[in-house]
Gaussian input, Z-matrix of N, CA and C with variables (Angstrom, degrees):
# hf/3-21g

backbone

0 1
 N
 C     1     B1
 C     2     B2     1     A1
 N     3     B3     2     A2     1     D1
 C     4     B4     3     A3     2     D2
 C     5     B5     4     A4     3     D3
 N     6     B6     5     A5     4     D4
 C     7     B7     6     A6     5     D5
 C     8     B8     7     A7     6     D6
 N     9     B9     8     A8     7     D7
 C    10    B10     9     A9     8     D8
 C    11    B11    10    A10     9     D9
 N    12    B12    11    A11    10    D10
 C    13    B13    12    A12    11    D11
 C    14    B14    13    A13    12    D12
 N    15    B15    14    A14    13    D13
 C    16    B16    15    A15    14    D14
 C    17    B17    16    A16    15    D15
 N    18    B18    17    A17    16    D16
 C    19    B19    18    A18    17    D17
 C    20    B20    19    A19    18    D18
 N    21    B21    20    A20    19    D19
 C    22    B22    21    A21    20    D20
 C    23    B23    22    A22    21    D21
 N    24    B24    23    A23    22    D22
 C    25    B25    24    A24    23    D23
 C    26    B26    25    A25    24    D24
 N    27    B27    26    A26    25    D25
 C    28    B28    27    A27    26    D26
 C    29    B29    28    A28    27    D27
 N    30    B30    29    A29    28    D28
 C    31    B31    30    A30    29    D29
 C    32    B32    31    A31    30    D30
 N    33    B33    32    A32    31    D31
 C    34    B34    33    A33    32    D32
 C    35    B35    34    A34    33    D33
 N    36    B36    35    A35    34    D34
 C    37    B37    36    A36    35    D35
 C    38    B38    37    A37    36    D36
 N    39    B39    38    A38    37    D37
 C    40    B40    39    A39    38    D38
 C    41    B41    40    A40    39    D39
 N    42    B42    41    A41    40    D40
 C    43    B43    42    A42    41    D41
 C    44    B44    43    A43    42    D42
 N    45    B45    44    A44    43    D43
 C    46    B46    45    A45    44    D44
 C    47    B47    46    A46    45    D45
 N    48    B48    47    A47    46    D46
 C    49    B49    48    A48    47    D47
 C    50    B50    49    A49    48    D48
 N    51    B51    50    A50    49    D49
 C    52    B52    51    A51    50    D50
 C    53    B53    52    A52    51    D51
 N    54    B54    53    A53    52    D52
 C    55    B55    54    A54    53    D53
 C    56    B56    55    A55    54    D54
 N    57    B57    56    A56    55    D55
 C    58    B58    57    A57    56    D56
 C    59    B59    58    A58    57    D57
 N    60    B60    59    A59    58    D58
 C    61    B61    60    A60    59    D59
 C    62    B62    61    A61    60    D60
 N    63    B63    62    A62    61    D61
 C    64    B64    63    A63    62    D62
 C    65    B65    64    A64    63    D63
 N    66    B66    65    A65    64    D64
 C    67    B67    66    A66    65    D65
 C    68    B68    67    A67    66    D66
 N    69    B69    68    A68    67    D67
 C    70    B70    69    A69    68    D68
 C    71    B71    70    A70    69    D69
 N    72    B72    71    A71    70    D70
 C    73    B73    72    A72    71    D71
 C    74    B74    73    A73    72    D72
 N    75    B75    74    A74    73    D73
 C    76    B76    75    A75    74    D74
 C    77    B77    76    A76    75    D75
 N    78    B78    77    A77    76    D76
 C    79    B79    78    A78    77    D77
 C    80    B80    79    A79    78    D78
 N    81    B81    80    A80    79    D79
 C    82    B82    81    A81    80    D80
 C    83    B83    82    A82    81    D81
 N    84    B84    83    A83    82    D82
 C    85    B85    84    A84    83    D83
 C    86    B86    85    A85    84    D84
 N    87    B87    86    A86    85    D85
 C    88    B88    87    A87    86    D86
 C    89    B89    88    A88    87    D87
 N    90    B90    89    A89    88    D88
 C    91    B91    90    A90    89    D89
 C    92    B92    91    A91    90    D90
 N    93    B93    92    A92    91    D91
 C    94    B94    93    A93    92    D92
 C    95    B95    94    A94    93    D93
 N    96    B96    95    A95    94    D94
 C    97    B97    96    A96    95    D95
 C    98    B98    97    A97    96    D96
 N    99    B99    98    A98    97    D97
 C   100   B100    99    A99    98    D98
 C   101   B101   100   A100    99    D99
 N   102   B102   101   A101   100   D100
 C   103   B103   102   A102   101   D101
 C   104   B104   103   A103   102   D102
 N   105   B105   104   A104   103   D103
 C   106   B106   105   A105   104   D104
 C   107   B107   106   A106   105   D105
 N   108   B108   107   A107   106   D106
 C   109   B109   108   A108   107   D107
 C   110   B110   109   A109   108   D108
 N   111   B111   110   A110   109   D109
 C   112   B112   111   A111   110   D110
 C   113   B113   112   A112   111   D111
 N   114   B114   113   A113   112   D112
 C   115   B115   114   A114   113   D113
 C   116   B116   115   A115   114   D114
 N   117   B117   116   A116   115   D115
 C   118   B118   117   A117   116   D116
 C   119   B119   118   A118   117   D117
 N   120   B120   119   A119   118   D118
 C   121   B121   120   A120   119   D119
 C   122   B122   121   A121   120   D120
 N   123   B123   122   A122   121   D121
 C   124   B124   123   A123   122   D122
 C   125   B125   124   A124   123   D123
 N   126   B126   125   A125   124   D124
 C   127   B127   126   A126   125   D125
 C   128   B128   127   A127   126   D126
 N   129   B129   128   A128   127   D127
 C   130   B130   129   A129   128   D128
 C   131   B131   130   A130   129   D129
 N   132   B132   131   A131   130   D130
 C   133   B133   132   A132   131   D131
 C   134   B134   133   A133   132   D132
 N   135   B135   134   A134   133   D133
 C   136   B136   135   A135   134   D134
 C   137   B137   136   A136   135   D135
 N   138   B138   137   A137   136   D136
 C   139   B139   138   A138   137   D137
 C   140   B140   139   A139   138   D138
 N   141   B141   140   A140   139   D139
 C   142   B142   141   A141   140   D140
 C   143   B143   142   A142   141   D141
 N   144   B144   143   A143   142   D142
 C   145   B145   144   A144   143   D143
 C   146   B146   145   A145   144   D144
 N   147   B147   146   A146   145   D145
 C   148   B148   147   A147   146   D146
 C   149   B149   148   A148   147   D147
 N   150   B150   149   A149   148   D148
 C   151   B151   150   A150   149   D149
 C   152   B152   151   A151   150   D150
 N   153   B153   152   A152   151   D151
 C   154   B154   153   A153   152   D152
 C   155   B155   154   A154   153   D153
 N   156   B156   155   A155   154   D154
 C   157   B157   156   A156   155   D155
 C   158   B158   157   A157   156   D156
 N   159   B159   158   A158   157   D157
 C   160   B160   159   A159   158   D158
 C   161   B161   160   A160   159   D159
 N   162   B162   161   A161   160   D160
 C   163   B163   162   A162   161   D161
 C   164   B164   163   A163   162   D162
 N   165   B165   164   A164   163   D163
 C   166   B166   165   A165   164   D164
 C   167   B167   166   A166   165   D165
 N   168   B168   167   A167   166   D166
 C   169   B169   168   A168   167   D167
 C   170   B170   169   A169   168   D168
 N   171   B171   170   A170   169   D169
 C   172   B172   171   A171   170   D170
 C   173   B173   172   A172   171   D171
 N   174   B174   173   A173   172   D172
 C   175   B175   174   A174   173   D173
 C   176   B176   175   A175   174   D174
 N   177   B177   176   A176   175   D175
 C   178   B178   177   A177   176   D176
 C   179   B179   178   A178   177   D177
 N   180   B180   179   A179   178   D178
 C   181   B181   180   A180   179   D179
 C   182   B182   181   A181   180   D180
 N   183   B183   182   A182   181   D181
 C   184   B184   183   A183   182   D182
 C   185   B185   184   A184   183   D183
 N   186   B186   185   A185   184   D184
 C   187   B187   186   A186   185   D185
 C   188   B188   187   A187   186   D186
 N   189   B189   188   A188   187   D187
 C   190   B190   189   A189   188   D188
 C   191   B191   190   A190   189   D189
 N   192   B192   191   A191   190   D190
 C   193   B193   192   A192   191   D191
 C   194   B194   193   A193   192   D192
 N   195   B195   194   A194   193   D193
 C   196   B196   195   A195   194   D194
 C   197   B197   196   A196   195   D195
 N   198   B198   197   A197   196   D196
 C   199   B199   198   A198   197   D197
 C   200   B200   199   A199   198   D198
 N   201   B201   200   A200   199   D199
 C   202   B202   201   A201   200   D200
 C   203   B203   202   A202   201   D201
 N   204   B204   203   A203   202   D202
 C   205   B205   204   A204   203   D203
 C   206   B206   205   A205   204   D204
 N   207   B207   206   A206   205   D205
 C   208   B208   207   A207   206   D206
 C   209   B209   208   A208   207   D207
 N   210   B210   209   A209   208   D208
 C   211   B211   210   A210   209   D209
 C   212   B212   211   A211   210   D210
 N   213   B213   212   A212   211   D211
 C   214   B214   213   A213   212   D212
 C   215   B215   214   A214   213   D213
 N   216   B216   215   A215   214   D214
 C   217   B217   216   A216   215   D215
 C   218   B218   217   A217   216   D216
 N   219   B219   218   A218   217   D217
 C   220   B220   219   A219   218   D218
 C   221   B221   220   A220   219   D219
 N   222   B222   221   A221   220   D220
 C   223   B223   222   A222   221   D221
 C   224   B224   223   A223   222   D222
 N   225   B225   224   A224   223   D223
 C   226   B226   225   A225   224   D224
 C   227   B227   226   A226   225   D225
 N   228   B228   227   A227   226   D226
 C   229   B229   228   A228   227   D227
 C   230   B230   229   A229   228   D228
 N   231   B231   230   A230   229   D229
 C   232   B232   231   A231   230   D230
 C   233   B233   232   A232   231   D231
 N   234   B234   233   A233   232   D232
 C   235   B235   234   A234   233   D233
 C   236   B236   235   A235   234   D234
 N   237   B237   236   A236   235   D235
 C   238   B238   237   A237   236   D236
 C   239   B239   238   A238   237   D237
 N   240   B240   239   A239   238   D238
 C   241   B241   240   A240   239   D239
 C   242   B242   241   A241   240   D240
 N   243   B243   242   A242   241   D241
 C   244   B244   243   A243   242   D242
 C   245   B245   244   A244   243   D243
 N   246   B246   245   A245   244   D244
 C   247   B247   246   A246   245   D245
 C   248   B248   247   A247   246   D246
 N   249   B249   248   A248   247   D247
 C   250   B250   249   A249   248   D248
 C   251   B251   250   A250   249   D249
 N   252   B252   251   A251   250   D250
 C   253   B253   252   A252   251   D251
 C   254   B254   253   A253   252   D252
 N   255   B255   254   A254   253   D253
 C   256   B256   255   A255   254   D254
 C   257   B257   256   A256   255   D255
 N   258   B258   257   A257   256   D256
 C   259   B259   258   A258   257   D257
 C   260   B260   259   A259   258   D258
 N   261   B261   260   A260   259   D259
 C   262   B262   261   A261   260   D260
 C   263   B263   262   A262   261   D261
 N   264   B264   263   A263   262   D262
 C   265   B265   264   A264   263   D263
 C   266   B266   265   A265   264   D264
 N   267   B267   266   A266   265   D265
 C   268   B268   267   A267   266   D266
 C   269   B269   268   A268   267   D267
 N   270   B270   269   A269   268   D268
 C   271   B271   270   A270   269   D269
 C   272   B272   271   A271   270   D270
 N   273   B273   272   A272   271   D271
 C   274   B274   273   A273   272   D272
 C   275   B275   274   A274   273   D273
 N   276   B276   275   A275   274   D274
 C   277   B277   276   A276   275   D275
 C   278   B278   277   A277   276   D276
 N   279   B279   278   A278   277   D277
 C   280   B280   279   A279   278   D278
 C   281   B281   280   A280   279   D279
 N   282   B282   281   A281   280   D280
 C   283   B283   282   A282   281   D281
 C   284   B284   283   A283   282   D282
 N   285   B285   284   A284   283   D283
 C   286   B286   285   A285   284   D284
 C   287   B287   286   A286   285   D285
 N   288   B288   287   A287   286   D286
 C   289   B289   288   A288   287   D287
 C   290   B290   289   A289   288   D288
 N   291   B291   290   A290   289   D289
 C   292   B292   291   A291   290   D290
 C   293   B293   292   A292   291   D291
 N   294   B294   293   A293   292   D292
 C   295   B295   294   A294   293   D293
 C   296   B296   295   A295   294   D294

   B1=1.4383
   B2=1.5347
   B3=1.3145
   B4=1.4640
   B5=1.5271
   B6=1.3174
   B7=1.4629
   B8=1.5235
   B9=1.3235
   B10=1.4637
   B11=1.5243
   B12=1.3202
   B13=1.4661
   B14=1.5229
   B15=1.3313
   B16=1.4666
   B17=1.5226
   B18=1.3155
   B19=1.4541
   B20=1.5212
   B21=1.3302
   B22=1.4661
   B23=1.5203
   B24=1.3115
   B25=1.4683
   B26=1.5301
   B27=1.3393
   B28=1.4594
   B29=1.5265
   B30=1.3488
   B31=1.4615
   B32=1.5235
   B33=1.3314
   B34=1.4649
   B35=1.5281
   B36=1.3142
   B37=1.4609
   B38=1.5238
   B39=1.2976
   B40=1.4596
   B41=1.5242
   B42=1.3387
   B43=1.4620
   B44=1.5256
   B45=1.3349
   B46=1.4617
   B47=1.5299
   B48=1.3094
   B49=1.4626
   B50=1.5171
   B51=1.2772
   B52=1.4523
   B53=1.5296
   B54=1.3305
   B55=1.4614
   B56=1.5334
   B57=1.3258
   B58=1.4538
   B59=1.5153
   B60=1.3224
   B61=1.4649
   B62=1.5220
   B63=1.3416
   B64=1.4602
   B65=1.5232
   B66=1.3181
   B67=1.4637
   B68=1.5310
   B69=1.3047
   B70=1.4616
   B71=1.5196
   B72=1.2927
   B73=1.4600
   B74=1.5145
   B75=1.3009
   B76=1.4596
   B77=1.5261
   B78=1.3115
   B79=1.4619
   B80=1.5197
   B81=1.2947
   B82=1.4530
   B83=1.5171
   B84=1.3153
   B85=1.4564
   B86=1.5213
   B87=1.3104
   B88=1.4587
   B89=1.5194
   B90=1.3196
   B91=1.4579
   B92=1.5280
   B93=1.3200
   B94=1.4632
   B95=1.5302
   B96=1.3457
   B97=1.4682
   B98=1.5247
   B99=1.3397
   B100=1.4661
   B101=1.5253
   B102=1.3217
   B103=1.4717
   B104=1.5325
   B105=1.3447
   B106=1.4721
   B107=1.5368
   B108=1.3067
   B109=1.4622
   B110=1.5248
   B111=1.3242
   B112=1.4630
   B113=1.5315
   B114=1.3331
   B115=1.4684
   B116=1.5287
   B117=1.3333
   B118=1.4671
   B119=1.5326
   B120=1.3332
   B121=1.4684
   B122=1.5271
   B123=1.3394
   B124=1.4709
   B125=1.5284
   B126=1.3423
   B127=1.4693
   B128=1.5203
   B129=1.3187
   B130=1.4624
   B131=1.5211
   B132=1.2978
   B133=1.4595
   B134=1.5207
   B135=1.3302
   B136=1.4648
   B137=1.5268
   B138=1.3312
   B139=1.4702
   B140=1.5239
   B141=1.3401
   B142=1.4591
   B143=1.5223
   B144=1.3113
   B145=1.4621
   B146=1.5360
   B147=1.3403
   B148=1.4696
   B149=1.5266
   B150=1.3116
   B151=1.4665
   B152=1.5224
   B153=1.3294
   B154=1.4634
   B155=1.5269
   B156=1.3246
   B157=1.4675
   B158=1.5201
   B159=1.3133
   B160=1.4618
   B161=1.5272
   B162=1.3145
   B163=1.4620
   B164=1.5247
   B165=1.3085
   B166=1.4633
   B167=1.5206
   B168=1.3102
   B169=1.4594
   B170=1.5244
   B171=1.3463
   B172=1.4622
   B173=1.5236
   B174=1.3211
   B175=1.4617
   B176=1.5204
   B177=1.3128
   B178=1.4604
   B179=1.5197
   B180=1.3275
   B181=1.4608
   B182=1.5214
   B183=1.3074
   B184=1.4597
   B185=1.5252
   B186=1.3339
   B187=1.4618
   B188=1.5241
   B189=1.3160
   B190=1.4680
   B191=1.5170
   B192=1.3121
   B193=1.4565
   B194=1.5181
   B195=1.3136
   B196=1.4602
   B197=1.5155
   B198=1.3405
   B199=1.4591
   B200=1.5161
   B201=1.3384
   B202=1.4722
   B203=1.5244
   B204=1.3279
   B205=1.4684
   B206=1.5321
   B207=1.3378
   B208=1.4651
   B209=1.5253
   B210=1.3178
   B211=1.4620
   B212=1.5247
   B213=1.3192
   B214=1.4626
   B215=1.5198
   B216=1.3323
   B217=1.4601
   B218=1.5280
   B219=1.3259
   B220=1.4625
   B221=1.5260
   B222=1.3044
   B223=1.4547
   B224=1.5237
   B225=1.3230
   B226=1.4639
   B227=1.5282
   B228=1.3374
   B229=1.4656
   B230=1.5301
   B231=1.3329
   B232=1.4773
   B233=1.5237
   B234=1.3043
   B235=1.4663
   B236=1.5275
   B237=1.3476
   B238=1.4637
   B239=1.5198
   B240=1.3179
   B241=1.4639
   B242=1.5247
   B243=1.3316
   B244=1.4592
   B245=1.5253
   B246=1.3470
   B247=1.4611
   B248=1.5246
   B249=1.3321
   B250=1.4654
   B251=1.5271
   B252=1.3231
   B253=1.4622
   B254=1.5217
   B255=1.3167
   B256=1.4581
   B257=1.5214
   B258=1.3236
   B259=1.4615
   B260=1.5159
   B261=1.3204
   B262=1.4626
   B263=1.5107
   B264=1.3002
   B265=1.4589
   B266=1.5248
   B267=1.2996
   B268=1.4560
   B269=1.5136
   B270=1.3296
   B271=1.4585
   B272=1.5215
   B273=1.3052
   B274=1.4538
   B275=1.5167
   B276=1.3151
   B277=1.4563
   B278=1.5230
   B279=1.3396
   B280=1.4606
   B281=1.5264
   B282=1.3285
   B283=1.4647
   B284=1.5166
   B285=1.3180
   B286=1.4515
   B287=1.5217
   B288=1.3172
   B289=1.4559
   B290=1.5166
   B291=1.3106
   B292=1.4610
   B293=1.5234
   B294=1.3609
   B295=1.4680
   B296=1.5159
   A1=107.75
   A2=116.26
   A3=121.45
   A4=109.73
   A5=116.17
   A6=122.33
   A7=107.40
   A8=116.84
   A9=122.74
   A10=109.31
   A11=116.94
   A12=120.79
   A13=112.03
   A14=117.24
   A15=120.04
   A16=111.44
   A17=116.87
   A18=121.05
   A19=113.74
   A20=116.73
   A21=120.57
   A22=109.68
   A23=115.65
   A24=121.66
   A25=112.16
   A26=117.59
   A27=121.12
   A28=112.57
   A29=117.54
   A30=120.85
   A31=113.63
   A32=118.61
   A33=120.04
   A34=114.35
   A35=119.42
   A36=120.99
   A37=113.09
   A38=116.86
   A39=120.95
   A40=111.51
   A41=118.31
   A42=122.44
   A43=109.65
   A44=116.08
   A45=120.89
   A46=110.96
   A47=118.13
   A48=124.70
   A49=108.54
   A50=120.35
   A51=130.14
   A52=110.64
   A53=117.02
   A54=119.68
   A55=111.68
   A56=116.46
   A57=122.78
   A58=109.24
   A59=117.08
   A60=120.12
   A61=110.29
   A62=115.73
   A63=122.08
   A64=107.94
   A65=117.05
   A66=121.26
   A67=111.08
   A68=118.08
   A69=125.22
   A70=109.34
   A71=115.86
   A72=121.08
   A73=108.82
   A74=116.40
   A75=122.16
   A76=108.96
   A77=116.02
   A78=121.73
   A79=108.05
   A80=116.38
   A81=120.10
   A82=111.03
   A83=114.41
   A84=120.15
   A85=109.42
   A86=115.18
   A87=121.77
   A88=108.94
   A89=115.69
   A90=120.04
   A91=108.03
   A92=116.23
   A93=121.59
   A94=109.88
   A95=117.33
   A96=119.40
   A97=110.80
   A98=116.64
   A99=119.48
   A100=110.78
   A101=116.55
   A102=122.38
   A103=113.25
   A104=120.32
   A105=119.18
   A106=112.43
   A107=117.75
   A108=121.72
   A109=110.37
   A110=116.49
   A111=121.08
   A112=110.37
   A113=116.97
   A114=120.78
   A115=110.78
   A116=116.54
   A117=121.54
   A118=111.56
   A119=117.18
   A120=122.55
   A121=109.97
   A122=118.44
   A123=120.88
   A124=113.48
   A125=117.54
   A126=120.39
   A127=112.67
   A128=117.52
   A129=119.62
   A130=112.49
   A131=118.38
   A132=120.54
   A133=111.53
   A134=117.16
   A135=120.66
   A136=111.37
   A137=115.00
   A138=120.21
   A139=108.94
   A140=115.54
   A141=121.99
   A142=109.76
   A143=115.05
   A144=121.66
   A145=108.10
   A146=116.34
   A147=121.06
   A148=110.74
   A149=116.30
   A150=121.54
   A151=109.28
   A152=116.59
   A153=120.26
   A154=111.62
   A155=117.18
   A156=121.44
   A157=108.51
   A158=115.64
   A159=121.06
   A160=109.26
   A161=115.75
   A162=120.69
   A163=109.24
   A164=113.36
   A165=120.76
   A166=110.57
   A167=115.52
   A168=122.34
   A169=108.16
   A170=117.37
   A171=118.55
   A172=109.83
   A173=116.20
   A174=121.68
   A175=109.34
   A176=115.02
   A177=120.75
   A178=105.58
   A179=115.26
   A180=120.79
   A181=109.98
   A182=115.38
   A183=121.89
   A184=108.52
   A185=115.54
   A186=119.66
   A187=108.72
   A188=115.99
   A189=119.98
   A190=108.70
   A191=114.52
   A192=120.73
   A193=107.36
   A194=117.07
   A195=120.25
   A196=112.28
   A197=116.38
   A198=120.54
   A199=114.43
   A200=117.58
   A201=121.20
   A202=109.66
   A203=117.12
   A204=119.21
   A205=110.91
   A206=114.80
   A207=119.77
   A208=108.30
   A209=115.53
   A210=121.26
   A211=109.80
   A212=115.08
   A213=120.55
   A214=108.71
   A215=116.51
   A216=121.77
   A217=107.97
   A218=115.72
   A219=121.87
   A220=108.30
   A221=116.33
   A222=121.53
   A223=108.31
   A224=116.42
   A225=121.64
   A226=108.85
   A227=117.93
   A228=120.82
   A229=112.91
   A230=114.73
   A231=123.00
   A232=113.93
   A233=117.59
   A234=120.70
   A235=113.59
   A236=117.50
   A237=120.21
   A238=110.28
   A239=116.37
   A240=121.90
   A241=108.72
   A242=116.37
   A243=121.98
   A244=112.23
   A245=116.19
   A246=120.23
   A247=109.27
   A248=115.14
   A249=121.47
   A250=109.47
   A251=115.92
   A252=122.27
   A253=108.96
   A254=114.89
   A255=120.69
   A256=108.78
   A257=116.43
   A258=121.06
   A259=109.67
   A260=115.15
   A261=121.44
   A262=109.41
   A263=116.00
   A264=122.10
   A265=109.00
   A266=117.42
   A267=121.00
   A268=114.66
   A269=117.22
   A270=120.05
   A271=110.85
   A272=115.26
   A273=119.94
   A274=108.06
   A275=116.48
   A276=120.83
   A277=107.60
   A278=117.50
   A279=118.80
   A280=110.61
   A281=116.30
   A282=121.77
   A283=108.73
   A284=115.34
   A285=120.01
   A286=107.80
   A287=117.14
   A288=120.86
   A289=110.38
   A290=115.55
   A291=120.98
   A292=108.75
   A293=118.31
   A294=120.35
   A295=112.04
   D1=122.89
   D2=179.64
   D3=-90.14
   D4=127.82
   D5=176.96
   D6=-101.95
   D7=114.01
   D8=-179.09
   D9=-89.85
   D10=100.39
   D11=-178.50
   D12=-71.89
   D13=-28.95
   D14=179.59
   D15=-68.21
   D16=-24.36
   D17=-179.31
   D18=-85.98
   D19=-1.04
   D20=-179.64
   D21=-100.72
   D22=122.35
   D23=-175.76
   D24=-55.95
   D25=-42.91
   D26=-176.54
   D27=-67.26
   D28=-22.47
   D29=-175.20
   D30=-97.21
   D31=-14.29
   D32=-170.06
   D33=-61.80
   D34=-33.30
   D35=179.34
   D36=-102.18
   D37=0.42
   D38=-176.73
   D39=-110.35
   D40=-49.00
   D41=-177.62
   D42=-86.47
   D43=117.81
   D44=178.18
   D45=-91.57
   D46=-41.99
   D47=178.25
   D48=-147.25
   D49=144.75
   D50=-5.30
   D51=-80.53
   D52=162.33
   D53=177.37
   D54=-70.48
   D55=-19.21
   D56=179.33
   D57=-174.49
   D58=176.84
   D59=179.95
   D60=-158.24
   D61=158.64
   D62=174.98
   D63=-87.67
   D64=116.89
   D65=-178.07
   D66=-90.79
   D67=-29.01
   D68=-173.83
   D69=64.93
   D70=165.79
   D71=177.52
   D72=-153.04
   D73=156.56
   D74=-179.59
   D75=-94.83
   D76=123.89
   D77=177.10
   D78=-136.83
   D79=154.99
   D80=177.55
   D81=135.33
   D82=176.76
   D83=-179.35
   D84=-103.82
   D85=155.54
   D86=178.56
   D87=-125.00
   D88=140.63
   D89=176.39
   D90=-65.32
   D91=131.20
   D92=-178.97
   D93=-89.15
   D94=152.97
   D95=179.22
   D96=-64.70
   D97=152.73
   D98=177.44
   D99=-58.79
   D100=151.79
   D101=-176.16
   D102=-53.17
   D103=-44.83
   D104=179.68
   D105=-60.49
   D106=-36.15
   D107=179.32
   D108=-70.22
   D109=-40.60
   D110=179.02
   D111=-65.07
   D112=-34.73
   D113=178.29
   D114=-69.94
   D115=-38.41
   D116=-177.65
   D117=-70.93
   D118=-36.58
   D119=-178.99
   D120=-126.20
   D121=73.03
   D122=-175.83
   D123=-67.41
   D124=-17.43
   D125=-178.75
   D126=-73.06
   D127=-11.72
   D128=-177.85
   D129=-66.58
   D130=-36.61
   D131=-178.48
   D132=73.33
   D133=171.73
   D134=-178.92
   D135=-70.41
   D136=148.15
   D137=177.84
   D138=-79.13
   D139=140.81
   D140=-179.19
   D141=-133.00
   D142=156.92
   D143=177.00
   D144=-82.49
   D145=117.55
   D146=-177.67
   D147=-133.05
   D148=163.97
   D149=176.57
   D150=-70.98
   D151=126.17
   D152=178.12
   D153=-111.67
   D154=-17.55
   D155=174.60
   D156=-139.65
   D157=133.56
   D158=178.25
   D159=-132.76
   D160=163.92
   D161=175.12
   D162=-128.53
   D163=163.82
   D164=179.23
   D165=-79.39
   D166=161.54
   D167=176.06
   D168=-118.93
   D169=113.19
   D170=175.37
   D171=-73.50
   D172=140.00
   D173=-179.47
   D174=-139.10
   D175=154.02
   D176=170.00
   D177=-108.23
   D178=121.15
   D179=-177.25
   D180=-121.79
   D181=158.90
   D182=177.52
   D183=-99.05
   D184=124.23
   D185=176.25
   D186=-123.32
   D187=153.03
   D188=178.04
   D189=-97.10
   D190=128.76
   D191=178.33
   D192=-133.03
   D193=115.36
   D194=-176.49
   D195=65.29
   D196=30.73
   D197=179.51
   D198=80.81
   D199=-1.17
   D200=-179.73
   D201=-115.93
   D202=137.32
   D203=178.54
   D204=-75.50
   D205=144.03
   D206=173.15
   D207=-145.60
   D208=152.21
   D209=-179.19
   D210=-83.87
   D211=141.44
   D212=177.64
   D213=-141.75
   D214=140.66
   D215=176.79
   D216=-88.51
   D217=128.53
   D218=176.74
   D219=-128.15
   D220=161.95
   D221=177.89
   D222=-126.49
   D223=116.63
   D224=179.90
   D225=-93.47
   D226=119.54
   D227=-176.10
   D228=-73.15
   D229=154.81
   D230=172.76
   D231=57.43
   D232=39.05
   D233=-177.61
   D234=-96.48
   D235=-21.78
   D236=-179.18
   D237=-127.32
   D238=131.56
   D239=178.42
   D240=-79.13
   D241=129.82
   D242=177.59
   D243=-108.53
   D244=-30.55
   D245=-176.67
   D246=-148.36
   D247=141.77
   D248=177.85
   D249=-114.77
   D250=149.95
   D251=178.15
   D252=-144.17
   D253=166.50
   D254=175.36
   D255=-96.17
   D256=134.55
   D257=179.75
   D258=-150.32
   D259=155.62
   D260=176.08
   D261=-92.27
   D262=142.90
   D263=177.08
   D264=-68.90
   D265=125.15
   D266=176.60
   D267=71.28
   D268=18.57
   D269=-178.81
   D270=-68.39
   D271=137.21
   D272=174.55
   D273=-87.39
   D274=127.31
   D275=179.76
   D276=-103.40
   D277=114.06
   D278=-179.56
   D279=-64.75
   D280=132.01
   D281=177.36
   D282=-136.18
   D283=150.80
   D284=174.88
   D285=-79.71
   D286=131.26
   D287=-179.85
   D288=-79.31
   D289=141.01
   D290=176.50
   D291=-83.48
   D292=141.65
   D293=179.16
   D294=-68.43

């Protein structure tokens, strides 16, 4: 999925580079838990394809400092999907507690 930053009114005077970026998205089907497991833990909900790894997007933005604009490099986290996985909405993940 291409995000066109130049086409967004809020970004036109703030984002200098890049003009847009490929964000990607997670699509696909996920194997659902067997019926007995779903009955035992109904709070798990259906499994869905979601982003499990993302990367930052470096940008050059215009900021005002002392009333004068200047360019600054920033990094916006979680802007690009790198890996997709199947997960249940609201699933509790058992973990060992640290003392």
